[in-house]
C-alpha positions in Angstrom: 121.5 88.2 116.2 121.1 85.6 118.8 123.5 82.7 119.0 122.1 79.1 119.7 118.7 79.7 118.3 117.5 77.2 115.7 114.9 77.6 113.0 111.9 75.5 113.9 109.6 76.4 111.0 107.8 73.3 109.7 108.1 71.3 112.8 104.3 71.3 113.5 103.7 70.3 109.8 105.9 67.3 110.2 104.3 66.4 113.5 100.8 66.7 112.1 101.8 64.6 109.0 103.2 61.8 111.3 100.0 61.9 113.4 97.8 61.7 110.3 99.7 58.7 109.0 99.5 57.0 112.5 95.7 57.7 112.7 95.2 56.4 109.2 97.1 53.2 110.1 95.1 52.7 113.4 91.8 53.4 111.5 92.7 50.9 108.9 93.6 48.3 111.5 90.3 48.7 113.3 88.3 48.6 110.1 90.1 45.5 108.8 89.9 43.7 112.1 86.2 44.4 112.3 85.8 42.9 108.7 87.8 39.8 109.9 85.5 39.4 112.9 82.4 39.8 110.8 83.7 37.3 108.2 84.6 34.8 110.9 81.1 35.1 112.5 79.5 34.4 109.1 81.7 31.4 108.4 81.1 30.0 111.8 77.3 30.2 111.2 77.7 28.5 107.8 79.8 25.7 109.3 77.4 25.2 112.3 74.4 25.0 109.9 76.1 22.6 107.6 77.4 20.3 110.4 74.0 20.2 112.1 72.2 19.5 108.8 74.7 16.8 107.9 74.1 15.1 111.3 70.6 14.3 109.9 72.1 12.1 107.2 71.5 8.9 109.0 71.7 5.4 107.5 68.0 4.5 107.3 68.6 0.7 107.0 70.8 0.7 110.1 68.3 2.7 112.0 65.6 0.2 111.1 67.9 -2.5 112.5 68.2 -0.5 115.7 71.6 1.2 115.2 72.0 5.0 114.9 74.7 5.5 112.3 75.5 8.2 109.7 75.5 7.4 106.0 78.7 9.2 105.0 77.6 9.9 101.4 74.2 11.2 102.5 75.7 13.4 105.3 78.2 14.9 102.9 75.6 15.6 100.3 73.3 17.3 102.9 76.2 19.4 104.2 77.1 20.6 100.7 73.5 21.3 99.9 73.3 23.4 103.1 76.4 25.4 102.1 75.1 25.8 98.5 72.2 27.8 99.8 74.5 30.5 101.3 75.5 33.2 98.8 78.9 33.5 100.5 79.8 29.9 99.5 81.3 30.8 96.1 83.9 33.1 97.7 85.3 30.4 100.1 88.8 29.2 99.6 88.3 25.7 100.9 85.5 23.4 102.2 86.4 20.2 104.0 83.8 17.8 105.3 85.1 14.9 107.5 82.9 12.1 108.8 84.4 10.0 111.6 82.0 7.5 112.9 78.9 9.5 113.8 80.7 12.8 114.0 80.5 15.3 111.1 83.1 18.0 111.1 82.8 20.9 108.6 85.9 23.1 108.1 85.7 26.3 106.1 88.6 28.6 105.0 88.3 32.1 103.6 90.5 35.2 103.3 89.8 38.8 104.0 91.7 41.3 101.9 93.0 44.3 103.8 91.3 47.5 102.7 93.0 50.5 104.1 95.9 48.5 105.6 96.5 47.2 102.1 98.4 50.4 101.5 100.9 49.5 104.2 100.8 45.7 103.7 101.2 45.5 100.0 97.9 43.8 99.2 98.1 40.9 101.6 95.1 39.2 103.1 94.1 37.6 106.4 93.1 34.0 106.5 90.0 32.9 108.5 89.4 29.2 109.4 86.4 27.8 111.3 85.4 24.3 112.3 82.1 22.9 113.5 81.1 19.4 114.6 77.8 17.7 115.1 76.5 14.2 115.9 73.1 12.6 115.5 71.5 12.0 118.9 68.9 9.4 119.7 65.8 10.6 121.4 64.0 8.4 123.8 
């Protein structure tokens, strides 16, 4: 019998188990971050499209008088109509359309639920916010 020798059976099993959990966490992190980036890209496109479309909501009477000015009600209606054409619109958490002078700003907010990371993060989600602005421009 040798003194000082310890029993190391099962050490590799524990090491592999820890490595597996770490890889699962990193895989979930990369998957969920990719989903957030894709959602942000889609929201950004929606906000850009809505703001650009809303910038076409000019006040026709003011334009006939020689002044380029937005009609706030018309611009807002055009922005909402643009957003309504997108199938992702119903899943949005918030839509905010601000009109300040001739500038239209469309802000969208959504959340992305964690898939694999949801196991570790107890069902939390990641919030995504985007803003896009546009102004009508006079062409000469």
